[in-house]
SEFIDREN-869200 format. One record per atom (N, C-alpha, C): residue in one letter; y, x, z. Coordinates in steps of 0.1 Angstrom, whole numbers, plus 5000, padded with zeros to 4 digits. Layout:
N
aYXZ...
REM end
This chain:
283
g498850085000g500050005000g501250095000m502450024998m503650104997m504150125011n504750245014n505150275027n506550215029m506650095035m507950035037m508550085049g507850165057g508350215069g509650295067l509650365055l510850435051l512150355050t511850235045t513050145042t513650095055a512750075065a513250015078a514350105085t514150235083t515050325090t516450345082r516450295070r517650315062r518750205065t519950245064t521050145066t521050065053p521549935054p521649855042p522349925030h523450005034h524250065024h523550185017e522750255025e521850365019e520850295009a520250185013a519350125005a519950074992l521150014993l521949974981l522350084972a522650204978a523050324970a521850374963r520650364969r519450404963r519050314951l519350184953l519050084943l519950114931h521150144933h522150174923h521650304915e521150404923e520550524917e519350494907n518450414913n517250374905n517650304892l518650214892l519050144880l519750234871s520550324876s521350424868s520350524861a519250544867a518250634861a517650574848v517650444847v517050384835v518050334825i519250304831i520350254822i521550354824r521650454816r522650564818r524050524815g524950564824g526350544821g526950404822k526250314829k526650174830k526850134844s527550224852s527750204866s528350074869e529450034862e530149914865e529249794863a528549794852a527649674849a526549664860i526049784865i525049784875i525649734888n526849774891n527549714903n527649564903q527949514891q528149364890q526749294891l525749364886l524349304888l524049304903l524349404910l524149404925l524949304932v526249284927v527049174933v526349044931a525949014919a525248884917a524048864925m523248974926m522048974934m522348944949l523349014954l523748994968l524348854970a524948794960a525548664961a524548554958n523248604956n522148504953n522448424940g523048484930g523348414918g522648474906h522548394895h521848444883h522848504873v522248594864v523148674855v522748644841l523848634833l523648624818l524048754812i523148814805i523548944798i523648914783e524848934778e525048914764e525049054757d524149074748d523949204742d523149204729v523449304721v522549334710v521249374715p520149354707p518849404712p518749554713g517849594722g517649744723g518549814733t519349744741t520249814750t519649834764g518449794765g517749824778g517749714788k517949594784k517949484793k516649464800t515549474793t514149454799t513949564809t514249684805t514049794814t514849784827l516049734826l516849704837l516249604847a515749494841a515149394849a513849444856k513049514849k511849574854k512149674866a513249754863a513549854873a514049784886l514649674885l515149594896l513949544904a512949494897a511749444903a510949554911v510749664904v510049774910v510849824923s512149834922s512949874933s512849784945l512549654943l512549564954l511149514958t510149584952t508749534953t508649384951a509349334941a509349194938a508449164927s508049034926s507248994915s508148974903f507649004891f508449004879f507748924868s508548844860s507948794848s508948784837r508448794825r509348794813r508948684805i509948594801i509648484792i510448514779q509748524768q510348534755q510648404750f511948364749f512348234744f512248234728t511548124723t511448104709t511647964706p511847924693p512147784690p510947694694d509747744694d508647654698d508147654712l508947724721l508647734735l508847594741l507847554749l507947424756l508247434771p508847334777p509147334791p507847384800t506647334796t505447364804t505147514803d505647584792d505447724790d506247804801i507247744806i508047804816i507647764830l507447634832l507247574845l505847584849g504847574839g503447564842g503047414841g501847384844g501347244843g500047224848m499547104847m498247074853m497147114843i496147184849i494947234842i493747154847y492947104837y491747034841y490547134843s489947114854s488747204857s487447114855a486647154845a485447074843a484447094855a484547204861a483647234872a483647134883n484847094888n484946994898n485646864894g485846854881g486446734875g487846694881s488646794884s489946764889s491046854882f492246804884f493346884878f493946974889t494347094886t495047174895t496347224888f497347254896f498547304890f498447454887r498747494875r498847634872r500247674870p500847754879p502247784879p502547864866g503747834860g504247914849g504948034853p505448114843p506148244846p507348234854v507948114856v509148094864v508848124878f507648114882f507248144896f507148294899a508348354899a508448494903a509748524909n509848634916n511148664922n512248694912i511848774902i512848814891i512248774878v513048684872v512548624859v513548674848l512948734838l513848774827l513548674816a514648594813a514548494802a515248554790d514348604781d514848684770d515248604758e516448624753e516948554741e516948404744i517548364755i517448224760i518048124749n518948174741n519548074732n518748054719r517448104719r516648074707r515747954710a515647904722a514847794725a515647664723s514947554722s515547424721s516347384734p517347304733p518047264745p517147204755r516147134751r515247074761r514547174769t514047284762t513347394769t514347474778q515547494773q516547564781q516847484794s516847354793s517147274805s516047274815a514847314810a513747324820a514047434830l514747524826l515147634834l516247594844l517047494840l518147444847l517847414862e516947324864e516547274877e516147394885a515247474879a514747594886a515947684891m516947704883m518047794886m518947724897g519247594895g520147524904g519547494917e518347444917e517647384929e516647484935r516347594928r515247684933r513947614935q513747514926q512447434927q512147384913v510847344912v510347284899v509647154902t509947054894t509246924895t508446904882t507146894884t506246854873t505346754877e505046654869e504046544872e504446484885g505746474888g506146404900g506046484913a505546604912a505446694924a506446804924t507146824935t508146934935t507647054942r507747164936r507247294942r508447394943s508447454955s509547554957s509247684949l510247744945l510047874938l510047984949p509448104946p509448214955p510948254958q511148304971q512448354974q512348504977p513248584973p514448554965p514148514951f515048444944f514748404930f516048434922l515848524912l516948574904l516548564889v517348484882v517148484867v518148574860l517548664852l518348744843l518048694829a519048634823a518848574810a519648664800t519048674788t519848754778t520048664766q521148684760q521348614747q522048714737n521748684724n522348774714n523748724711p524748814712p526148764709p526248734694v525548814686v525648794671v525148654668e525848594658e525348454655e524148474646y523048474653y521748484646y521448344641n520648334630n520148204626n519148164636g519048024638g518147974647g518447994662t519748004665t520048014679t520747884683y520547834695y521247714700y522247764710p523547734709p524447774719p524047714733l524247784743l523947734756l524947624760p524447514764p525447404768p526147444781e527347384783e528247424794e527447414807a526647304809a525847284821a524947394824q524447454813q523547564815q524247694819l525347714811l526247834814l526647834828d526947714833d527547694847d526547744858r525247754854r524247794864r524247944866f524948014857f525048164859f526248194867c525948294876c527048344885c527948444877l527348524870l528048634863l527548654848r528448694840r528148724826r528448874824l527448944819l527549094818l527249134804s527749254800s527349314787s527149464790l526049514785l525749654787l526449734776g526349684764g526849764753g526049884749y526449944738y525750074734y526150184744p525150284746p525550394754p526550484746d527350564753d528250654746d527450784742h528050874735h527350984729h526551064740v527251104750v526651184761v525351114767h525550984770h524450914776h523350884767e523650864754e522550844744e521750974743l522351084743l521651214743l520751224755q521251184767q520551184779q519351094778l519550974772l518450874771l517350934763l517651004752l516651064743l515851174751d516651244759d516051354766d515151294778d515651194784d514851134795d513451094791q513351044778q512150984774q511251064766v511551194766v510651294758v509251284763v509051284777v507751284782v507351154787s508151084795s507850954800s509050864802q508850744805q509850644809q510350674823p511650684826p512150704839p511550584848l511350474842l510850354849l509550384857d508750474851d507450504857d507550584870t508750644873t508850734884t509650674896l510150544893l510950474903l510150444916r510850454927r510250424940r510950304946p510250214953p510950094959p511950144970v513050074970v514050114980v514250004991m513749884989m513749784999m512749674995d512349595004d511449485000d512249354999t511649244995t512349124993t512949065006a512149085017a512649035030a514049105033a514049235031a515349315033a516449255024l516149225012l517149175003l517649045008m516748955013m517148825018m518048835030q517748935038q518648965050q520049005045l520049095035l521449135029l522149015024q521448925017q522148805011q522648715023s521948715034s522448635045s523648705052d523648845052d524748915057d526048895049v525848885036v526948865026v527648725029r526848625032r527448495035r528248505048n528048605056n528848615069n530148705067v530348755055v531548835053v532748745054g533748785062g534848695064g535748675052v536148545051v537148515040v538248435047e539448485049e540448415056e541148305048a541748215054a542348095048a543248135035s544048235037s544948275026s544148315013v543048385016v542248435005v541448314998l540948225006l540348105001l541348024992d542548014997d543647944990d543848014976y543848144977y544048224964y542948194954i541648184959i540548154950i540748014944v541147914952v541347774947v542447774937r543547844940r544647844930r544347914917l543548024918l543148084905l542247994897v541247924904v540347834897v541147724891d542147664898d542947554894d543747584881r544247714881r545047754869r544147754856t542847784858t541947784846t541847644840r542047544849r541847404845r543047354838h544147424839h545447374833h546047464823d545247554818d545747654808d545347614794a546347604786a546147554772a545147654764r545047774769r544247874761r542747854764l542447784775l541047764779l540647624776r539547614769r538947484765r538447414777l537847494786l537247434798l537547524810g537947464821g538247544833g536947574841v537147644852v536147684860v535647564868s534347544870s533847424877s533847454892p533647344900p533547374915p532447474918r531347474911r530247574913r530847714911g531747724901g532347844897g533147904909s533947814916s534747864927s533847904938l532747834941l531747884951l531248024947d530848034934d530348164930d531348274931l532648244928l533748344929l533848394944r533848294953r533948324967r532748414971r531548374968r530348454972r530348594965c530748604953c530848734946c531848824953a532948764957a534048844964a533448894977q532648804984q532048854996q531048964994a530348954983a529349054980a530049184976a531149174969a531849294965a532449364977a532949294986a533449344999a532349415007f531249345007f530049395014f529549535008l529449534995l529049654988l530049774991n531249744993n532249844997n532349875012g531349815019g531249845034g532349775042r532949665037r533949595044r533449465050e534149425061e533649305068e534449175064a535449195056a536249085052a536749105037v536948985030v537348995016v538749015015r539149105006r540549125003r540949054989p542149024987p542548964974p542049044962e542049184963e541649254951e540149234948d539349204958d537849174956d537849044947v538648944950v538648824942v539148854928q540248934927q540748964914q539749034905r539049134911r538049204903r536949114898q536549024907q535448934903q535848834893a537148784895a537648684886a537648734872
REM end
């Protein structure tokens, strides 16, 4: 088994620094994007990664799972993907003449939903309840998803044929939207060099377990946000709803996400209260 004894002695911030190191080892030169991924994770929110193929999104998701000793699954979205392919369904067993539920790939701590905009809106929405409610209802029975539960979804920014734009309700389930982009010259050289013999992914060691992560998520909820900072969040959000340049303003869920992300950003910086600049940066 893995020696989790090591983790217990580390402070939360050492563990988070190690996690950042792990992710930086597989995705070179993307420190800011990795920080944002950690913010979303601490805020218990889902992430949408918009990128061209081949920028290392799958590697990033796997590296996160390995680092957290978490269960991982990858769902490749395609036009013919059905809701049951994500959620699972009832399987008939001839042996005892009964139906049992076989859980789909959504029953994992970290779910990579790859090219989510290639599936039909009906299949996309199967992921909706899972992301919003952290549960799945099939055949009238409701089952809880494992905790922690983090969806990393990717979509191609390029207008590919056969993509369905994500509806607003679906986009609203994401806490943050990220883009990794192509590596710069130096980091691309490093990438080629890294993989001469093996994948950096193969040498990663876990830095904390899922219980430790859930404790951090709970600590983040306790980061102080004083009234004036809450007021600032509400005013920022309100402005997005009355700006002619924006077709759609931030939803109430969005303001909750903004507060939680600001708390996570403050926590990552070792502070016990949110400052206005945390809110600005996350906004």
